[in-house]
C-alpha positions in Angstrom: 52.2 52.5 -105.5 48.7 52.7 -104.2 47.5 55.3 -101.6 46.9 52.3 -99.2 50.5 51.2 -99.5 51.8 54.8 -98.9 49.6 55.1 -95.8 50.8 51.8 -94.4 54.4 52.8 -95.0 53.9 56.2 -93.4 52.2 54.7 -90.4 55.1 52.1 -90.0 57.7 54.9 -90.1 55.9 57.1 -87.6 55.4 54.1 -85.3 59.0 53.0 -85.8 60.5 56.3 -84.7 58.1 56.7 -81.8 58.9 53.3 -80.3 62.5 53.0 -81.4 65.3 52.1 -78.9 67.2 55.2 -78.0 70.7 56.0 -76.9 72.5 59.2 -75.8 75.4 58.3 -78.1 75.2 59.1 -81.8 75.5 55.7 -83.6 75.9 55.2 -87.4 75.5 51.8 -88.9 75.9 51.1 -92.6 74.2 47.9 -93.8 75.0 46.8 -97.4 73.3 43.9 -99.1 74.1 41.4 -101.9 77.9 40.9 -101.5 78.9 37.7 -103.3 75.8 37.5 -105.5 75.9 37.3 -109.3 74.1 39.8 -111.4 75.6 41.2 -114.7 78.5 38.9 -115.5 80.8 41.0 -117.6 80.9 44.4 -119.4 80.9 42.4 -122.7 77.7 40.7 -121.6 76.2 44.1 -120.7 77.0 45.5 -124.2 75.9 42.4 -126.0 72.5 42.6 -124.3 72.3 46.3 -125.4 73.0 45.1 -128.9 70.0 42.7 -128.7 67.8 45.7 -127.8 67.7 45.5 -124.0 67.6 49.0 -122.5 70.1 48.3 -119.7 70.2 51.9 -118.6 66.6 51.6 -117.3 67.8 49.9 -114.1 70.7 50.6 -111.8 70.8 46.8 -111.1 72.3 46.4 -114.6 75.5 47.8 -113.2 75.7 45.3 -110.3 78.1 42.4 -110.5 80.2 40.2 -108.2 82.7 42.4 -106.5 86.3 42.5 -107.8 89.6 43.1 -106.2 89.5 46.7 -107.4 86.0 47.3 -106.0 87.0 46.2 -102.5 90.4 47.9 -102.5 88.8 51.2 -103.5 85.9 50.9 -101.0 88.3 50.0 -98.1 90.4 53.0 -99.0 87.5 55.4 -98.5 86.2 53.7 -95.4 89.6 53.6 -93.7 90.0 57.4 -94.1 87.0 58.2 -91.7 87.3 57.2 -88.1 85.1 58.0 -85.1 86.4 59.6 -81.9 87.3 56.1 -80.6 89.5 55.6 -83.7 87.2 53.0 -85.2 86.8 53.2 -89.0 83.5 53.7 -90.9 83.0 50.0 -91.3 80.2 48.4 -93.4 78.0 45.5 -92.4 78.3 43.4 -95.5 75.4 41.0 -95.9 76.7 38.0 -97.8 75.2 35.7 -100.5 77.1 32.4 -100.2 76.3 30.5 -103.4 75.4 31.0 -107.0 74.1 28.8 -109.9 76.6 26.4 -111.5 75.9 27.3 -115.1 78.1 24.6 -116.6 76.5 21.8 -114.5 73.0 23.0 -115.3 73.8 23.1 -119.0 75.2 19.6 -118.9 72.0 18.2 -117.3 69.8 19.9 -119.9 68.2 22.3 -117.4 66.6 19.4 -115.6 68.3 19.9 -112.2 69.3 23.0 -110.4 73.0 23.0 -109.3 74.8 25.6 -107.2 78.3 26.1 -105.9 79.8 28.2 -103.1 80.7 31.7 -103.8 84.5 31.1 -103.4 84.3 28.8 -106.5 82.7 31.5 -108.5 85.3 34.0 -107.5 88.3 31.7 -108.2 87.1 31.3 -111.8 87.5 35.1 -112.5 90.9 36.6 -113.1 89.7 39.9 -111.5 88.4 38.3 -108.4 91.1 35.9 -107.2 91.9 38.2 -104.3 88.4 38.9 -103.1 88.1 36.3 -100.3 91.5 37.4 -98.9 90.3 41.0 -99.1 87.0 40.1 -97.3 89.1 38.6 -94.5 91.5 41.6 -94.4 88.6 44.0 -94.3 87.0 42.0 -91.5 90.3 42.1 -89.5 90.5 45.9 -90.0 86.8 46.5 -89.0 86.1 47.9 -92.5 84.0 44.9 -93.7 81.8 43.2 -91.2 80.2 40.1 -92.9 76.8 38.9 -91.9 74.5 36.3 -93.5 72.1 37.3 -96.3 71.1 34.1 -98.2 72.5 31.0 -99.9 71.3 32.4 -103.3 69.6 35.7 -104.1 67.5 34.3 -106.9 64.2 32.5 -107.0 66.0 29.7 -108.8 63.0 27.4 -109.2 61.2 30.0 -111.3 64.4 30.5 -113.3 64.7 26.8 -114.0 61.1 26.6 -115.1 61.7 29.6 -117.5 64.7 27.8 -119.0 62.8 24.6 -119.4 59.8 26.4 -121.0 62.0 28.2 -123.5 62.0 31.7 -122.2 64.1 33.6 -124.8 65.3 36.1 -122.1 66.3 33.3 -119.7 68.2 31.4 -122.4 69.9 34.5 -123.9 71.3 35.5 -120.4 72.1 31.9 -119.4 74.6 31.8 -122.1 76.2 34.9 -120.5 76.3 33.2 -117.1 73.4 35.4 -115.9 69.9 34.8 -114.5 67.9 37.2 -116.6 67.9 41.0 -116.5 66.4 43.5 -114.1 62.6 43.8 -114.1 62.7 47.3 -115.5 64.8 46.0 -118.5 62.9 42.8 -119.0 60.8 42.5 -122.2 59.1 39.4 -120.7 58.1 41.3 -117.5 60.0 39.0 -115.3 62.8 39.0 -112.8 64.3 36.1 -110.8 65.9 38.4 -108.2 62.8 38.2 -106.1 62.1 37.1 -102.5 63.3 33.6 -101.7 62.1 33.1 -98.1 58.5 32.4 -99.1 56.1 29.5 -99.2 57.2 27.8 -102.4 54.4 27.0 -104.9 52.9 23.6 -104.4 52.9 22.8 -108.1 56.6 23.3 -108.5 58.7 20.5 -110.0 61.9 21.4 -108.2 62.8 20.4 -104.7 62.4 23.8 -103.0 63.5 23.4 -99.4 63.8 26.8 -97.6 65.2 25.1 -94.4 68.0 23.6 -96.4 68.7 26.8 -98.2 69.1 28.6 -94.9 71.1 26.0 -93.1 73.5 25.4 -96.0 73.9 29.1 -96.6 74.8 29.6 -92.9 77.2 26.7 -93.0 78.9 28.2 -96.1 79.2 31.5 -94.2 80.8 29.7 -91.2 83.2 27.9 -93.5 84.4 31.1 -95.2 84.5 33.5 -92.2 85.1 31.2 -89.2 82.3 32.5 -87.0 78.6 32.3 -86.8 76.6 35.3 -88.1 74.5 36.9 -85.3 72.3 39.0 -87.7 70.7 38.6 -91.1 68.5 40.3 -93.6 66.1 38.6 -96.0 66.4 39.3 -99.7 63.9 41.9 -100.6 63.1 42.2 -96.9 60.5 39.5 -97.4 60.3 36.6 -94.9 57.9 34.4 -93.0 57.4 33.4 -89.4 58.9 30.0 -90.3 62.0 31.8 -91.7 62.4 33.5 -88.3 62.1 30.1 -86.5 64.8 28.7 -88.8 67.1 31.7 -88.3 66.7 31.3 -84.5 67.6 27.6 -84.7 70.9 28.7 -86.3 71.8 31.3 -83.8 70.5 34.4 -85.6 69.7 37.0 -82.9 69.3 40.2 -84.8 67.1 40.7 -87.9 67.9 43.6 -90.2 65.2 45.1 -92.3 63.0 48.1 -92.9 60.0 49.6 -91.0 57.9 47.0 -92.9 58.4 43.3 -93.2 56.8 41.7 -96.3 55.3 38.3 -96.0 54.4 36.7 -99.3 52.5 33.5 -100.1 50.7 32.2 -103.2 47.6 33.7 -101.8 48.5 36.9 -99.9 51.0 39.7 -99.4 51.0 41.0 -95.8 53.0 43.9 -94.4 54.1 43.9 -90.8 55.4 47.0 -89.0 58.5 46.8 -86.9 60.6 49.2 -84.7 64.2 49.2 -83.6 64.6 47.1 -80.5 61.3 45.1 -80.9 61.5 41.5 -79.9 60.3 38.8 -82.3 58.2 35.8 -81.2 61.4 33.7 -81.4 63.5 36.1 -79.3 65.3 38.0 -82.0 65.7 41.8 -82.0 64.6 43.8 -85.1 67.2 46.3 -86.4 65.2 48.8 -88.5 66.8 50.8 -91.3 65.8 54.5 -91.2 68.2 56.0 -93.7 69.2 55.1 -97.3 72.3 55.7 -99.4 71.1 54.5 -102.8 71.9 56.0 -106.2 69.5 55.9 -109.1 70.3 54.7 -112.6 70.3 58.3 -113.8 72.8 59.9 -111.3 71.4 63.1 -109.8 74.3 63.8 -107.5 72.3 64.1 -104.3 72.2 60.6 -102.8 74.6 61.7 -100.0 72.5 64.8 -99.2 69.3 62.8 -98.9 71.0 60.3 -96.6 72.7 63.1 -94.5 69.2 64.6 -93.9 67.9 61.2 -92.8 70.8 60.7 -90.4 70.2 64.2 -89.0 66.6 63.3 -88.3 67.6 60.0 -86.6 70.1 61.8 -84.4 67.6 64.6 -83.5 65.2 61.8 -82.3 68.1 60.2 -80.4 68.0 56.9 -82.3 70.8 55.2 -84.2 71.1 56.0 -87.9 70.9 52.7 -89.7 71.8 53.2 -93.4 70.7 50.9 -96.2 73.1 50.8 -99.1 73.3 48.0 -101.7 76.5 46.7 -103.2 75.6 48.1 -106.6 76.6 51.6 -105.4 80.3 50.6 -105.2 80.7 48.3 -108.2 82.8 49.4 -111.2 83.5 46.2 -113.3 80.6 46.8 -115.7 81.0 50.6 -116.0 83.8 52.0 -113.9 82.3 55.5 -113.5 79.5 53.8 -111.4 82.0 52.9 -108.7 83.8 56.3 -108.9 80.5 58.2 -108.5 79.3 56.0 -105.7 82.6 56.3 -103.7 82.8 60.0 -104.2 79.3 60.4 -102.8 80.1 58.0 -99.9 83.2 60.1 -99.1 81.0 63.3 -99.2 78.6 61.7 -96.8 81.1 60.5 -94.3 83.0 63.8 -94.4 79.8 65.7 -93.7 78.9 63.4 -90.8 82.4 63.7 -89.2 82.2 67.5 -89.4 78.7 67.8 -88.1 79.0 65.1 -85.4 82.6 64.7 -84.3 81.4 62.4 -81.5 79.8 59.9 -83.9 80.2 56.2 -83.3 80.6 53.8 -86.2 79.1 50.4 -85.3 78.2 47.2 -87.1 74.8 45.7 -87.0 75.9 42.9 -84.7 77.4 45.5 -82.3 74.2 47.5 -82.2 72.1 44.4 -81.7 74.4 43.3 -78.9 74.0 46.7 -77.2 70.2 46.4 -77.3 70.1 42.7 -76.3 72.4 43.3 -73.3 70.8 46.6 -72.2 74.1 48.5 -72.7 73.3 52.2 -72.4 76.6 53.6 -73.9 78.9 52.6 -76.8 81.8 52.5 -74.4 80.2 49.5 -72.7 81.1 47.4 -75.8 84.8 47.7 -74.9 86.3 44.3 -74.5 83.3 42.4 -75.8 84.5 41.9 -79.4 85.0 38.2 -79.0 81.4 37.8 -77.9 80.1 39.6 -81.0 82.4 38.1 -83.6 83.6 34.8 -82.0 86.3 33.1 -84.0 85.1 29.5 -83.5 87.2 28.0 -86.2 86.4 26.7 -89.6 83.5 24.5 -90.2 83.7 21.0 -91.6 84.2 20.9 -95.4 81.0 21.1 -97.4 80.4 19.7 -101.0 81.6 22.1 -103.7 78.3 21.8 -105.5 74.9 20.3 -104.8 71.9 19.5 -106.9 68.4 20.4 -105.6 69.8 20.2 -102.1 71.3 16.8 -102.6 75.0 15.8 -103.0 76.2 15.3 -106.6 77.6 11.9 -105.7 
């Protein structure tokens, strides 16, 4: 990372804390990204790639996978054991990916057309994931798992399709394992497809890349699964454009999760835009800025919870909410079970330390925090009785096609 990038980041952080929305109550929000997305398909796939010479230990993302019944059950068990002084559990805002590639259909068309299907179809095909959608809903009912919209897919699928057509050995090796490549740190071709998707697509691309359709269909899939409209979102890789914000606003998104810096990428430039908690966007949305991180490295050092605790302490000292970024990979055990055990053990240490140090802590979701800021609520107690405004159960959406091709119906 260049000195210039470090300086920009430091400035954004200082500006963010200085201008942040403040509250006399101690508020802790945990935002967790990538739920529902594919990554490493199976432990057998992981070990097969190792046998081919891929150094999978170089990246923690090698241990990420679609959540299983066991992953969610174990996570909910930990979260439910920690409650704030109001009796609310340490819930997690779960930012959801609502679709993944349909590998069989893409294989059948000879890599000529991109095909995807909703996440519930991916889950139904796995014997270890048949209870996941029910667990999502149960976690939502018990305030442990508060879903919000992340993306339709979390892959730059048009680049992936080009790699398949052009004979990328890595893309083809992993396609046969129902995967979209390997993490960048592992790649021998210096490529990753898990990159920002809300960008200006390249004009010379052969695929029908329609960002508006990707957002609208992803949000409709979210509505179909959870029965309410997401009030907040976070862009994959915290990279998005002004057009993306306009599209989010059209679909009722009022709160934008992210970091102190927004990345805006085109074919020609990479801009970084500083934000602060409570700032209003041009389209009326409120920025929710993450100021803490609970992320474990590939080589476990045992101190992820201590770093996060120190950051929470700083936020509370400055009288701002502590908004924690924590990706799904920290809690996944289907590839290597010890990864989940270590992650949950550290989460338990973090939540235990928080409850001891700040017995008056308030566990909130992103949507609840956004609602407080939007409606000028000065205390957490003012949220009482407003749950239906934040998570309105508006019923199931009309059925959507099970799979689409380049944004068009299969029929």
